[in-house]
KOLVEX-948443 format. One line per field, with one value per atom (N, C-alpha, C, O): residue number from 1; residue in one letter; atom name; x, y, z. Coordinates in pm, whole numbers. Each point is the difference from the previous one (the first is absolute). Example, Ala and Ser with C-alpha at 12.3 -4.5 7.8 and 13.67 -1.06 7.14 Angstrom:
BEGIN
n: (1	1	1	1	2	2	2	2) $
res: (A	A	A	A	S	S	S	S) $
atom: (N	CA	C	O	N	CA	C	O) $
xx: (1319	-89	90	104	-139	82	-77	51) $
yy: (-569	119	120	-2	107	119	109	111) $
zz: (780	0	0	66	-138	6	73	17) $
END
This chain:
BEGIN
n: (1	1	1	1	2	2	2	2	3	3	3	3	4	4	4	4	5	5	5	5	6	6	6	6	7	7	7	7	8	8	8	8	9	9	9	9	10	10	10	10	11	11	11	11	12	12	12	12	13	13	13	13	14	14	14	14	15	15	15	15	16	16	16	16	17	17	17	17	18	18	18	18	19	19	19	19	20	20	20	20	21	21	21	21	22	22	22	22	23	23	23	23	24	24	24	24	25	25	25	25	26	26	26	26	27	27	27	27	28	28	28	28	29	29	29	29	30	30	30	30	31	31	31	31	32	32	32	32	33	33	33	33	34	34	34	34	35	35	35	35	36	36	36	36	37	37	37	37	38	38	38	38	39	39	39	39	40	40	40	40	41	41	41	41	42	42	42	42	43	43	43	43	44	44	44	44	45	45	45	45	46	46	46	46	47	47	47	47	48	48	48	48	49	49	49	49	50	50	50	50	51	51	51	51	52	52	52	52	53	53	53	53	54	54	54	54	55	55	55	55	56	56	56	56	57	57	57	57	58	58	58	58	59	59	59	59	60	60	60	60	61	61	61	61	62	62	62	62	63	63	63	63	64	64	64	64	65	65	65	65	66	66	66	66	67	67	67	67	68	68	68	68	69	69	69	69	70	70	70	70	71	71	71	71	72	72	72	72	73	73	73	73	74	74	74	74	75	75	75	75	76	76	76	76	77	77	77	77	78	78	78	78	79	79	79	79	80	80	80	80	81	81	81	81	82	82	82	82	83	83	83	83	84	84	84	84	85	85	85	85	86	86	86	86	87	87	87	87	88	88	88	88	89	89	89	89	90	90	90	90	91	91	91	91	92	92	92	92	93	93	93	93	94	94	94	94	95	95	95	95	96	96	96	96	97	97	97	97	98	98	98	98	99	99	99	99	100	100	100	100	101	101	101	101	102	102	102	102	103	103	103	103	104	104	104	104	105	105	105	105	106	106	106	106	107	107	107	107	108	108	108	108	109	109	109	109	110	110	110	110	111	111	111	111	112	112	112	112	113	113	113	113	114	114	114	114	115	115	115	115	116	116	116	116	117	117	117	117	118	118	118	118	119	119	119	119	120	120	120	120	121	121	121	121	122	122	122	122	123	123	123	123	124	124	124	124	125	125	125	125	126	126	126	126	127	127	127	127	128	128	128	128	129	129	129	129	130	130	130	130	131	131	131	131	132	132	132	132	133	133	133	133	134	134	134	134	135	135	135	135	136	136	136	136	137	137	137	137	138	138	138	138	139	139	139	139	140	140	140	140	141	141	141	141	142	142	142	142	143	143	143	143	144	144	144	144	145	145	145	145	146	146	146	146	147	147	147	147	148	148	148	148	149	149	149	149	150	150	150	150	151	151	151	151	152	152	152	152	153	153	153	153	154	154	154	154	155	155	155	155	156	156	156	156	157	157	157	157	158	158	158	158	159	159	159	159	160	160	160	160	161	161	161	161	162	162	162	162	163	163	163	163	164	164	164	164	165	165	165	165	166	166	166	166	167	167	167	167	168	168	168	168	169	169	169	169	170	170	170	170	171	171	171	171	172	172	172	172	173	173	173	173	174	174	174	174	175	175	175	175	176	176	176	176	177	177	177	177	178	178	178	178	179	179	179	179	180	180	180	180	181	181	181	181	182	182	182	182	183	183	183	183	184	184	184	184	185	185	185	185	186	186	186	186	187	187	187	187	188	188	188	188	189	189	189	189	190	190	190	190	191	191	191	191	192	192	192	192	193	193	193	193	194	194	194	194	195	195	195	195	196	196	196	196	197	197	197	197	198	198	198	198	199	199	199	199	200	200	200	200	201	201	201	201	202	202	202	202	203	203	203	203	204	204	204	204	205	205	205	205	206	206	206	206	207	207	207	207	208	208	208	208	209	209	209	209	210	210	210	210	211	211	211	211	212	212	212	212	213	213	213	213	214	214	214	214	215	215	215	215	216	216	216	216	217	217	217	217	218	218	218	218	219	219	219	219	220	220	220	220	221	221	221	221	222	222	222	222	223	223	223	223	224	224	224	224	225	225	225	225	226	226	226	226	227	227	227	227	228	228	228	228	229	229	229	229	230	230	230	230	231	231	231	231	232	232	232	232	233	233	233	233	234	234	234	234	235	235	235	235	236	236	236	236	237	237	237	237	238	238	238	238	239	239	239	239	240	240	240	240	241	241	241	241	242	242	242	242	243	243	243	243	244	244	244	244	245	245	245	245	246	246	246	246	247	247	247	247	248	248	248	248	249	249	249	249	250	250	250	250	251	251	251	251	252	252	252	252	253	253	253	253	254	254	254	254	255	255	255	255	256	256	256	256) $
res: (M	M	M	M	P	P	P	P	T	T	T	T	D	D	D	D	E	E	E	E	S	S	S	S	T	T	T	T	P	P	P	P	L	L	L	L	E	E	E	E	R	R	R	R	V	V	V	V	E	E	E	E	I	I	I	I	L	L	L	L	L	L	L	L	C	C	C	C	D	D	D	D	A	A	A	A	D	D	D	D	G	G	G	G	N	N	N	N	L	L	L	L	F	F	F	F	P	P	P	P	S	S	S	S	E	E	E	E	E	E	E	E	P	P	P	P	A	A	A	A	F	F	F	F	D	D	D	D	A	A	A	A	S	S	S	S	V	V	V	V	E	E	E	E	V	V	V	V	T	T	T	T	N	N	N	N	A	A	A	A	F	F	F	F	L	L	L	L	A	A	A	A	E	E	E	E	I	I	I	I	G	G	G	G	S	S	S	S	D	D	D	D	R	R	R	R	R	R	R	R	F	F	F	F	T	T	T	T	A	A	A	A	D	D	D	D	E	E	E	E	L	L	L	L	R	R	R	R	L	L	L	L	A	A	A	A	S	S	S	S	T	T	T	T	G	G	G	G	M	M	M	M	N	N	N	N	F	F	F	F	R	R	R	R	T	T	T	T	T	T	T	T	A	A	A	A	L	L	L	L	R	R	R	R	L	L	L	L	A	A	A	A	A	A	A	A	D	D	D	D	A	A	A	A	G	G	G	G	V	V	V	V	S	S	S	S	D	D	D	D	V	V	V	V	D	D	D	D	V	V	V	V	E	E	E	E	P	P	P	P	W	W	W	W	V	V	V	V	A	A	A	A	A	A	A	A	E	E	E	E	K	K	K	K	R	R	R	R	A	A	A	A	V	V	V	V	S	S	S	S	E	E	E	E	H	H	H	H	L	L	L	L	A	A	A	A	R	R	R	R	T	T	T	T	L	L	L	L	E	E	E	E	P	P	P	P	H	H	H	H	A	A	A	A	A	A	A	A	T	T	T	T	S	S	S	S	R	R	R	R	A	A	A	A	L	L	L	L	T	T	T	T	A	A	A	A	L	L	L	L	A	A	A	A	E	E	E	E	H	H	H	H	L	L	L	L	P	P	P	P	L	L	L	L	A	A	A	A	A	A	A	A	V	V	V	V	S	S	S	S	S	S	S	S	S	S	S	S	A	A	A	A	L	L	L	L	A	A	A	A	R	R	R	R	L	L	L	L	A	A	A	A	G	G	G	G	C	C	C	C	F	F	F	F	T	T	T	T	A	A	A	A	T	T	T	T	D	D	D	D	L	L	L	L	D	D	D	D	E	E	E	E	L	L	L	L	I	I	I	I	P	P	P	P	P	P	P	P	D	D	D	D	R	R	R	R	R	R	R	R	F	F	F	F	S	S	S	S	A	A	A	A	E	E	E	E	D	D	D	D	S	S	S	S	L	L	L	L	P	P	P	P	T	T	T	T	P	P	P	P	T	T	T	T	S	S	S	S	K	K	K	K	P	P	P	P	D	D	D	D	P	P	P	P	A	A	A	A	V	V	V	V	Y	Y	Y	Y	L	L	L	L	H	H	H	H	A	A	A	A	C	C	C	C	A	A	A	A	Q	Q	Q	Q	L	L	L	L	G	G	G	G	I	I	I	I	A	A	A	A	P	P	P	P	A	A	A	A	A	A	A	A	G	G	G	G	L	L	L	L	A	A	A	A	V	V	V	V	E	E	E	E	D	D	D	D	S	S	S	S	V	V	V	V	V	V	V	V	G	G	G	G	V	V	V	V	R	R	R	R	S	S	S	S	A	A	A	A	V	V	V	V	A	A	A	A	A	A	A	A	G	G	G	G	C	C	C	C	P	P	P	P	T	T	T	T	I	I	I	I	G	G	G	G	N	N	N	N	L	L	L	L	V	V	V	V	F	F	F	F	V	V	V	V	Q	Q	Q	Q	P	P	P	P	A	A	A	A	E	E	E	E	R	R	R	R	A	A	A	A	E	E	E	E	R	R	R	R	A	A	A	A	A	A	A	A	A	A	A	A	L	L	L	L	E	E	E	E	A	A	A	A	A	A	A	A	G	G	G	G	V	V	V	V	L	L	L	L	A	A	A	A	V	V	V	V	V	V	V	V	D	D	D	D	S	S	S	S	W	W	W	W	Q	Q	Q	Q	G	G	G	G	V	V	V	V	A	A	A	A	D	D	D	D	L	L	L	L	L	L	L	L	L	L	L	L	P	P	P	P	A	A	A	A	L	L	L	L	A	A	A	A	R	R	R	R	R	R	R	R	D	D	D	D	L	L	L	L	L	L	L	L	A	A	A	A	G	G	G	G	S	S	S	S	A	A	A	A	R	R	R	R) $
atom: (N	CA	C	O	N	CA	C	O	N	CA	C	O	N	CA	C	O	N	CA	C	O	N	CA	C	O	N	CA	C	O	N	CA	C	O	N	CA	C	O	N	CA	C	O	N	CA	C	O	N	CA	C	O	N	CA	C	O	N	CA	C	O	N	CA	C	O	N	CA	C	O	N	CA	C	O	N	CA	C	O	N	CA	C	O	N	CA	C	O	N	CA	C	O	N	CA	C	O	N	CA	C	O	N	CA	C	O	N	CA	C	O	N	CA	C	O	N	CA	C	O	N	CA	C	O	N	CA	C	O	N	CA	C	O	N	CA	C	O	N	CA	C	O	N	CA	C	O	N	CA	C	O	N	CA	C	O	N	CA	C	O	N	CA	C	O	N	CA	C	O	N	CA	C	O	N	CA	C	O	N	CA	C	O	N	CA	C	O	N	CA	C	O	N	CA	C	O	N	CA	C	O	N	CA	C	O	N	CA	C	O	N	CA	C	O	N	CA	C	O	N	CA	C	O	N	CA	C	O	N	CA	C	O	N	CA	C	O	N	CA	C	O	N	CA	C	O	N	CA	C	O	N	CA	C	O	N	CA	C	O	N	CA	C	O	N	CA	C	O	N	CA	C	O	N	CA	C	O	N	CA	C	O	N	CA	C	O	N	CA	C	O	N	CA	C	O	N	CA	C	O	N	CA	C	O	N	CA	C	O	N	CA	C	O	N	CA	C	O	N	CA	C	O	N	CA	C	O	N	CA	C	O	N	CA	C	O	N	CA	C	O	N	CA	C	O	N	CA	C	O	N	CA	C	O	N	CA	C	O	N	CA	C	O	N	CA	C	O	N	CA	C	O	N	CA	C	O	N	CA	C	O	N	CA	C	O	N	CA	C	O	N	CA	C	O	N	CA	C	O	N	CA	C	O	N	CA	C	O	N	CA	C	O	N	CA	C	O	N	CA	C	O	N	CA	C	O	N	CA	C	O	N	CA	C	O	N	CA	C	O	N	CA	C	O	N	CA	C	O	N	CA	C	O	N	CA	C	O	N	CA	C	O	N	CA	C	O	N	CA	C	O	N	CA	C	O	N	CA	C	O	N	CA	C	O	N	CA	C	O	N	CA	C	O	N	CA	C	O	N	CA	C	O	N	CA	C	O	N	CA	C	O	N	CA	C	O	N	CA	C	O	N	CA	C	O	N	CA	C	O	N	CA	C	O	N	CA	C	O	N	CA	C	O	N	CA	C	O	N	CA	C	O	N	CA	C	O	N	CA	C	O	N	CA	C	O	N	CA	C	O	N	CA	C	O	N	CA	C	O	N	CA	C	O	N	CA	C	O	N	CA	C	O	N	CA	C	O	N	CA	C	O	N	CA	C	O	N	CA	C	O	N	CA	C	O	N	CA	C	O	N	CA	C	O	N	CA	C	O	N	CA	C	O	N	CA	C	O	N	CA	C	O	N	CA	C	O	N	CA	C	O	N	CA	C	O	N	CA	C	O	N	CA	C	O	N	CA	C	O	N	CA	C	O	N	CA	C	O	N	CA	C	O	N	CA	C	O	N	CA	C	O	N	CA	C	O	N	CA	C	O	N	CA	C	O	N	CA	C	O	N	CA	C	O	N	CA	C	O	N	CA	C	O	N	CA	C	O	N	CA	C	O	N	CA	C	O	N	CA	C	O	N	CA	C	O	N	CA	C	O	N	CA	C	O	N	CA	C	O	N	CA	C	O	N	CA	C	O	N	CA	C	O	N	CA	C	O	N	CA	C	O	N	CA	C	O	N	CA	C	O	N	CA	C	O	N	CA	C	O	N	CA	C	O	N	CA	C	O	N	CA	C	O	N	CA	C	O	N	CA	C	O	N	CA	C	O	N	CA	C	O	N	CA	C	O	N	CA	C	O	N	CA	C	O	N	CA	C	O	N	CA	C	O	N	CA	C	O	N	CA	C	O	N	CA	C	O	N	CA	C	O	N	CA	C	O	N	CA	C	O	N	CA	C	O	N	CA	C	O	N	CA	C	O	N	CA	C	O	N	CA	C	O	N	CA	C	O	N	CA	C	O	N	CA	C	O	N	CA	C	O	N	CA	C	O	N	CA	C	O	N	CA	C	O	N	CA	C	O	N	CA	C	O	N	CA	C	O	N	CA	C	O	N	CA	C	O	N	CA	C	O	N	CA	C	O	N	CA	C	O	N	CA	C	O	N	CA	C	O	N	CA	C	O	N	CA	C	O	N	CA	C	O	N	CA	C	O	N	CA	C	O	N	CA	C	O	N	CA	C	O	N	CA	C	O	N	CA	C	O	N	CA	C	O	N	CA	C	O	N	CA	C	O	N	CA	C	O	N	CA	C	O	N	CA	C	O	N	CA	C	O	N	CA	C	O	N	CA	C	O	N	CA	C	O	N	CA	C	O	N	CA	C	O	N	CA	C	O	N	CA	C	O	N	CA	C	O	N	CA	C	O	N	CA	C	O	N	CA	C	O	N	CA	C	O	N	CA	C	O	N	CA	C	O	N	CA	C	O	N	CA	C	O	N	CA	C	O	N	CA	C	O	N	CA	C	O	N	CA	C	O	N	CA	C	O	N	CA	C	O) $
xx: (-1153	-109	-108	33	-159	-106	-9	23	-57	-19	-149	-86	59	-141	-73	-122	198	-65	-13	-51	98	-1	-145	-89	71	-131	-21	97	-224	-25	87	49	-31	80	146	70	-23	142	27	115	-220	15	-8	12	-34	-21	130	106	-119	115	-27	94	-223	-33	-130	-91	88	-119	-88	43	-167	-93	-104	-87	100	-75	-118	20	-142	-110	32	72	-126	37	-100	28	-145	-99	-48	-41	46	-45	93	-32	148	94	142	62	-10	128	-19	89	-206	-29	-150	-79	39	-141	-80	-49	38	-57	-150	-64	7	-137	-96	-75	77	-92	14	-99	222	8	-31	-51	82	-37	-148	-47	-30	-143	-62	-109	177	-45	-3	-90	188	8	-87	-69	73	-72	-150	-68	13	-143	-64	-109	172	-56	-13	-101	203	-4	-108	-79	77	-98	-141	-82	49	-135	-38	-116	213	-24	-28	-88	162	-18	-145	-69	29	-131	-111	-100	119	-99	-2	-107	222	8	-74	-63	68	-65	-146	-67	18	-138	-33	-116	216	-21	-25	65	-158	-26	88	-4	84	91	108	54	-20	110	77	-58	183	87	61	23	3	99	134	10	94	138	15	58	-108	20	-87	47	-168	-78	68	2	53	73	121	30	42	117	-39	65	-171	-44	-52	8	-63	-59	103	-26	140	91	147	84	-47	140	60	-57	179	70	-25	73	-179	-32	40	4	25	24	-129	-108	119	-120	-71	-123	194	-68	-96	-118	167	-84	-118	-112	139	-106	-108	-119	163	-95	-86	-121	185	-77	-100	-111	148	-93	-117	-114	142	-105	-95	-121	178	-84	-88	-120	177	-79	-111	-112	142	-101	-116	-114	151	-102	-71	-86	123	-64	54	-66	185	61	113	97	-107	103	89	115	-165	74	51	-64	179	56	151	67	-13	144	57	-17	83	53	136	49	17	139	21	96	-183	20	-6	73	-160	-17	118	41	14	122	114	73	-60	107	-23	94	-220	-30	25	56	-97	21	150	46	27	142	70	88	-128	65	-38	86	-211	-46	67	47	-42	52	154	57	8	146	46	93	-163	40	-27	79	-192	-34	99	45	-11	90	145	68	-26	134	9	107	-222	0	-17	46	-112	-39	80	6	56	72	132	61	-18	130	69	-66	199	69	-58	-46	52	-45	124	46	6	136	10	98	-196	7	1	74	-160	-5	132	53	3	127	112	82	-78	106	-9	100	-221	-17	28	64	-110	29	147	51	20	144	72	91	-135	57	-28	88	-207	-32	79	39	-17	69	149	65	-13	138	12	111	-223	3	-63	30	-116	-64	-60	-32	19	-57	-148	-69	24	-138	-62	63	-186	-73	-140	-50	-16	-139	-92	31	-144	-96	-134	-51	-8	-114	-106	28	-151	-106	5	-60	133	-2	92	90	-117	80	139	22	75	138	21	80	-154	16	-43	65	-170	-43	103	32	20	103	124	60	-21	119	-9	95	-205	-18	3	55	-116	-1	138	39	37	136	88	77	-85	81	-43	86	-216	-46	35	13	3	27	149	37	46	144	33	95	-172	26	56	11	26	46	121	7	90	123	-28	60	-146	-29	-72	27	-123	-73	1	-91	193	11	-101	-65	46	-105	4	-105	223	6	-41	0	-33	-56	-140	-41	-32	-138	-89	27	-134	-83	-144	-47	-24	-134	-97	24	-132	-105	-65	-60	70	-56	90	-49	182	92	101	56	-29	110	-43	85	-214	-52	-50	-39	37	-51	-148	-39	-40	-139	-15	23	-61	-14	-103	-105	141	-92	12	47	-86	7	3	-55	116	-16	-147	-68	13	66	53	48	-56	62	152	68	-16	142	96	121	-168	88	116	112	-133	110	109	118	-156	101	76	122	-192	66	95	109	-152	85	124	112	-133	116	101	121	-169	93	74	120	-189	68	105	109	-140	94	121	111	-134	107	79	102	-149	70	-9	94	-209	-17	-124	-93	85	-127	-87	52	-184	-87	28	-14	52	28	119	18	65	117	-30	88	-210	-36	-97	-114	155	-86	-85	54	-181	-87	-41	-22	15	-51	-117	17	-135	-123	-85	-2	-68	-93	-145	-84	51	-141	-31	89	-214	-42	16	48	-84	13	149	34	55	139	53	81	-125	40	-50	75	-196	-54	82	26	17	83	132	40	29	131	-11	79	-176	-18	-32	51	-135	-37	120	7	87	119	103	95	-116	91	106	97	-117	95	-38	-115	204	-28	-28	62	-154	-45	-15	-49	91	-22	-97	11	-105	-92	58	53	-63	61	-110	-68	52	-107	53	-68	191	69	-83	-4	-63	-75	-152	-76	32	-145	-56	62	-179	-61	-15	-39	71	-7	-136	-5	-101	-133	-28	-90	167	-21	99	-8	102	111	-42	44	-127	-37	-77	25	-115	-74	87	-12	105	90	97	25	27	92	-72	58	-179	-77	-18	12	-43	-22	127	-3	113	128	40	52	-76	31	-87	49	-178	-87	38	-29	96	43	128	36	34	112	140	100	-94	134	70	-66	199	73	-6	3	-12	-7	-51	2	-48	-41	87	17	38	83	-60	-88	139	-58	100	-22	133	102	101	4	79	106	109	73	-61	92	-44	83	-218	-50	33	25	-24	44	144	37	48	145	19	83	-159	19	-35	56	-147	-34	100	40	0	77	148	63	-3	147	51	102	-166	49	-9	86	-189	-12	112	54	-19	107	133	88	-73	123	12	108	-220	5	35	78	-130	29	153	64	-12	144	87	105	-147	79	-3	103	-221	-8	78	63	-69	77	152	74	-31	142	46	110	-195	46	-6	64	-139	-9	116	16	66	108	119	102) $
yy: (4489	85	13	35	-60	12	140	97	-86	134	30	-84	211	38	-80	-16	-34	-74	-150	-74	30	-142	-47	78	-213	-54	-30	-3	-20	-28	-119	5	-109	-114	39	-52	140	41	89	19	35	82	-75	58	-188	-80	-15	-28	46	-19	-111	-65	39	-106	-68	64	-196	-76	-14	-52	98	-2	-111	12	-118	-122	-17	-12	9	-48	-142	-70	27	-130	-108	-88	91	-108	-17	96	-218	-31	48	-11	62	61	-57	-51	60	-62	-146	-83	52	-141	-26	94	-217	-32	-9	-107	218	3	34	-18	64	44	-110	15	-130	-108	-56	-7	-35	-49	101	-37	165	104	6	11	-19	13	-126	5	-119	-122	22	-48	118	29	121	0	102	123	-15	69	-158	-13	-38	48	-135	-41	115	13	74	117	97	55	-37	93	-41	85	-212	-44	7	24	-47	15	150	30	59	143	41	77	-130	34	-49	69	-190	-50	86	22	27	82	130	48	12	130	-14	98	-226	-22	-3	15	-34	-10	-142	-92	71	-136	-37	-113	206	-25	-99	6	-97	-91	-20	9	-35	-20	-140	-63	17	-104	66	121	-201	63	66	108	-169	57	125	95	-89	119	117	113	-145	107	50	119	-209	37	95	103	-136	84	134	99	-96	126	92	120	-170	83	-12	44	-103	-8	143	95	-87	125	89	96	-129	77	-79	-123	193	-70	-32	46	-125	-46	114	-2	99	113	68	20	13	65	-87	47	-175	-94	-6	11	-27	-6	127	-7	121	123	14	49	-92	6	-96	35	-156	-95	50	-18	80	60	109	4	85	105	-57	50	-154	-64	-59	-10	-29	-56	107	-31	157	109	18	64	-118	14	98	-21	130	104	2	44	-91	4	-139	-73	37	-134	13	73	-144	-6	-119	-115	143	-110	-44	-102	173	-28	-142	-65	13	-141	-96	-99	128	-88	13	-98	220	17	-87	-67	69	-78	-149	-76	35	-146	-46	-107	186	-34	-1	-88	185	7	-125	-56	14	-119	-128	-83	70	-123	-7	-107	217	-3	-12	-75	144	-9	-144	-51	-11	-140	-96	-90	112	-93	18	-98	221	23	-53	-55	75	-49	-157	-56	-8	-144	-52	-108	187	-52	50	-69	187	54	-70	-48	44	-61	89	82	-94	78	-29	-110	217	-14	28	113	-220	7	105	74	-67	92	145	83	-56	136	32	110	-204	26	30	89	-165	23	138	71	-34	132	114	98	-110	104	11	110	-222	-1	77	80	-107	70	150	82	-46	141	70	116	-188	57	26	72	-128	29	139	52	8	129	115	116	-147	104	-67	-119	201	-55	-34	58	-155	-38	35	-19	69	30	-54	-21	-3	-50	113	67	-48	101	-70	-39	23	-86	63	91	-139	34	-89	32	-146	-100	43	83	-144	26	-57	-97	161	-38	-142	-77	43	-136	-107	-104	130	-91	-7	-109	223	0	-77	-71	85	-65	-152	-62	7	-148	-40	-104	189	-33	6	-88	193	10	-111	-52	11	-111	-130	-78	52	-124	-14	-111	225	-5	32	18	-10	22	134	8	94	131	101	119	-162	94	80	121	-187	71	98	108	-139	92	127	109	-127	117	-7	-56	112	-7	83	83	-101	74	149	65	-9	148	57	121	-210	43	-56	-23	2	-46	109	47	-6	109	-49	-56	78	-49	116	88	-90	102	-21	92	-212	-31	44	47	-62	22	109	45	1	98	140	90	-63	137	49	-82	211	52	-43	-31	28	-47	-113	20	-139	-114	32	61	-104	15	-121	-104	110	-110	53	107	-180	33	-3	-89	180	79	136	77	-45	117	2	-100	206	-2	22	7	5	41	-97	44	-175	-92	10	-20	51	20	131	4	101	125	-12	56	-130	-26	-79	35	-141	-82	77	-14	94	82	99	21	40	99	-69	55	-173	-71	-53	-12	-19	-50	116	-24	146	112	22	49	-88	12	76	1	67	50	-117	-101	114	-113	-42	-117	209	-34	-92	-62	51	-89	-137	-86	66	-128	-75	44	-152	-81	-93	-91	111	-93	-119	13	-128	-121	-52	-33	27	-28	-104	-5	-78	-95	43	-55	152	35	143	83	-59	130	103	110	-139	96	36	114	-217	29	90	89	-110	86	143	96	-83	134	71	120	-191	58	47	113	-198	38	114	94	-99	102	132	105	-109	126	63	122	-209	52	58	70	-100	46	-103	35	-162	-105	-66	-41	30	-82	-143	-46	-24	-128	-104	28	-146	-120	-96	-25	-28	-102	-138	-33	-46	-135	-104	8	-103	-101	-134	-102	101	-125	-96	-119	162	-87	20	-50	122	19	-126	-57	14	-121	13	106	-215	5	50	78	-122	41	148	56	9	141	93	122	-179	81	103	114	-152	96	120	114	-141	110	84	123	-187	75	87	115	-169	74	127	109	-122	117	102	121	-168	93	69	117	-188	59	108	105	-133	96	125	112	-130	113	83	120	-186	70	80	80	-101	84	-63	71	-205	-61	31	24	-27	12	-123	8	-125	-128	-105	19	-130	-116	-118	-25	-47	-116	-120	16	-137	-118	-68	-112	180	-59	106	108	-141	92	1	98	-208	6	97	60	-42	101	142	89	-68	130	22	109	-213	15	27	83	-152	21	139	49	18	138	99	96	-121	99	-4	105	-224	-7	62	69	-88	68	156	72	-24	145	53	108	-183	44	-8	84	-183	-7	120	58	-23	120	124	82	-66	115	4	104	-218	-3	26	65	-115	27	147	56	8	142	85	100	-143	68	-8	96	-217	-15	80	55	-48	80	146	77	-33	143	50	121	-213	40	55	40) $
zz: (107	49	-108	-114	143	-98	-52	72	-200	-62	-4	27	-63	-12	-105	7	-106	-108	27	-83	201	30	22	33	-52	22	147	76	-33	142	51	112	-192	47	13	87	-170	10	121	38	24	118	131	108	-119	122	79	-55	185	94	97	46	-13	95	-51	-53	70	-33	121	103	-114	113	-25	-86	163	-26	91	121	-170	82	41	-71	188	52	-30	-81	144	-11	-144	-65	16	-132	-113	-118	158	-93	22	-94	215	34	39	-18	70	37	-16	7	-28	-24	132	37	32	134	0	104	-209	-1	43	96	-171	29	141	73	-31	134	110	106	-132	99	19	113	-223	15	58	57	-70	65	154	69	-19	144	35	102	-186	32	2	76	-160	-14	132	31	47	126	95	69	-64	87	-54	77	-209	-59	29	36	-51	24	148	33	56	141	34	80	-141	16	-49	66	-178	-53	91	20	38	98	125	58	-18	123	-19	95	-215	-21	-44	-30	27	-35	-145	-38	-47	-146	-40	50	-140	-54	-114	-49	6	-117	38	111	-200	22	-134	-108	118	-122	-2	104	-226	-17	-14	-18	27	-12	-135	-9	-97	-133	-16	-63	114	-5	74	-48	161	71	-72	3	-67	-78	-112	-20	-53	-113	47	-73	194	51	63	13	28	80	-35	79	-193	-41	-4	-54	117	2	120	24	53	119	126	-3	112	121	73	-39	144	71	69	9	40	71	-102	31	-148	-98	-41	-13	-6	-36	111	-28	150	114	14	20	-32	7	-114	21	-141	-110	22	-29	79	25	109	-11	116	106	-58	28	-108	-64	-86	4	-82	-82	84	-45	168	88	85	83	-106	71	139	82	-51	128	-5	-73	151	-9	126	-6	115	126	34	75	-129	21	20	-73	169	27	-79	41	-153	-80	43	-49	139	35	53	-42	134	45	-117	-4	-92	-115	-96	-63	51	-81	59	-74	205	61	-16	-23	36	-15	-142	-21	-77	-140	-37	-72	122	-21	50	-66	185	62	-80	-28	-6	-70	-139	-39	-35	-133	2	-81	167	12	26	-62	159	36	-116	-26	-43	-111	-117	-58	24	-114	33	-87	211	34	-10	-24	43	-10	-148	-34	-50	-132	-116	-102	110	-114	-20	96	-220	-35	-102	-65	48	-102	-140	-31	-52	-141	-84	-10	-51	-58	-110	-3	-86	-113	47	-52	155	56	66	-19	98	69	-97	23	-134	-104	-61	-15	-19	-65	98	-37	161	99	30	20	-18	22	-114	23	-146	-115	9	-26	62	13	111	-14	124	114	-31	75	-178	-38	-64	-15	-21	-67	80	-26	122	81	125	-1	109	123	-19	-84	164	1	135	104	-105	123	-12	-111	226	-1	50	99	-166	37	1	-105	225	17	86	78	-92	97	123	102	-111	106	118	-14	130	118	-14	-72	142	-10	54	-54	161	53	-102	-13	-57	-108	-108	-49	10	-104	39	-81	210	49	-20	-48	84	-18	-144	-35	-51	-145	-59	-77	111	-57	43	-81	206	50	-68	-43	33	-60	-146	-51	-18	-145	-30	-116	221	-17	-68	-78	107	-59	101	-32	150	103	-46	23	-90	-36	-111	-2	-89	-112	42	-50	147	48	156	61	-1	147	68	-64	198	70	-10	2	-14	-6	-140	-21	-70	-130	-21	-114	221	-6	62	110	-182	42	-1	-99	208	21	23	83	-157	25	135	55	-3	128	117	103	-119	112	-18	100	-223	-22	4	4	-5	-8	135	83	-59	127	22	112	-217	6	-98	-119	165	-93	-111	24	-145	-114	-86	48	-167	-95	-143	-28	-61	-142	-34	50	-134	-99	49	-83	213	54	-41	21	-75	-44	115	-24	148	112	17	26	-41	26	-108	30	-150	-108	23	-16	53	28	118	-1	103	116	-39	38	-113	-40	-82	21	-113	-82	88	-18	112	87	87	18	37	79	-82	52	-174	-86	-67	-64	79	-51	-151	-64	7	-141	-32	80	-198	-51	-45	-45	57	-46	-144	-33	-50	-143	-14	-105	211	-3	60	3	44	60	-91	-15	-44	-87	87	64	-62	77	-91	-121	187	-70	86	117	-179	71	-72	-123	202	-64	10	-71	156	26	-56	-16	-12	-49	111	-28	153	107	24	34	-53	14	-106	27	-149	-115	27	-18	58	32	104	-13	116	102	-53	28	-105	-56	-97	6	-98	-100	66	-41	141	71	70	17	24	66	-102	39	-169	-101	-43	-66	105	-34	-133	-15	-79	-120	47	96	-161	52	-108	-109	141	-87	67	120	-195	52	-19	-107	211	-3	30	103	-192	12	49	-12	67	25	81	-33	139	86	-13	82	-185	-24	-63	-90	137	-52	-153	-49	-29	-146	-52	-95	157	-50	22	-62	150	29	-66	16	-91	-53	-103	6	-99	-104	57	-37	124	65	84	-2	81	82	-83	35	-141	-85	-53	2	-48	-52	113	-23	143	108	46	39	-42	35	-104	36	-163	-107	22	-12	44	18	123	7	89	120	-19	87	-200	-31	-2	13	-29	-3	-136	-101	104	-122	-88	-123	189	-72	97	121	-177	79	-42	-119	217	-25	77	84	-115	68	92	45	-16	89	38	-59	160	36	-106	-11	-68	-110	-104	-70	58	-90	46	-82	217	52	-34	-44	62	-28	-152	-38	-45	-147	-43	-97	166	-28	61	-65	188	74	-26	-12	1	-12	-128	5	-120	-124	15	-50	118	20	90	-26	129	87	-75	22	-110	-80	-94	-15	-49	-83	78	-49	164	85	33	-9	47	40	-122	11	-129	-122	-37	-38	50	-28	102	-36	162	101	-24	18	-61	-27	-118	1	-106	-120	26	-72	174	30	85	18	36	85	-84	55) $
END
């Protein structure tokens, strides 16, 4: 049992994993599919703005399509727009594309398997559950994080939202029966870190699938958003967390 003097990592009971760009390299292929829907949406609402896939990724990483679409509509001066048909179309296009293109990532799978021997893993995402399901199956992570431990800001909440709103982390912790301080979040995006930190979850920044040219800037931004540390792989997460859990177990054993 953690003591009052224990460190945040020693108090961890469950690992709360952001999904896209963190558990699997889904950001780039997702935006390859999403950009077509996004640009069609912009044309429909009369906006002249258009994106490349990379521009859209940089503008909206960590947010779901609903939030992105509403922001783009507001930027275009359009307030009365029904984005739900576009949300459904984008979800379908991206889910199908990711299920076809993603593959297992051996180093990530090894590290997650080692972590799962010591504590449960859960997924906390802005993405829809259907999209996550295809990604988990394509990357062979279904057994490590089964459907009942996946939480979506799009589908799991009474009112859909998106990170940086902390609602999905608060919901996940409540459903898992833990205080936020006992859930260690691992995030690759700034909006994800803000969501987890606002919920009260200690957070590690993970650059595993961040583009090399963007890593230094992202690391600085993650640190500014409140992470405990920044690592470049899931093995880096394990190297930080497993010794802390071992110290906790040792102290608990000596206190008996």
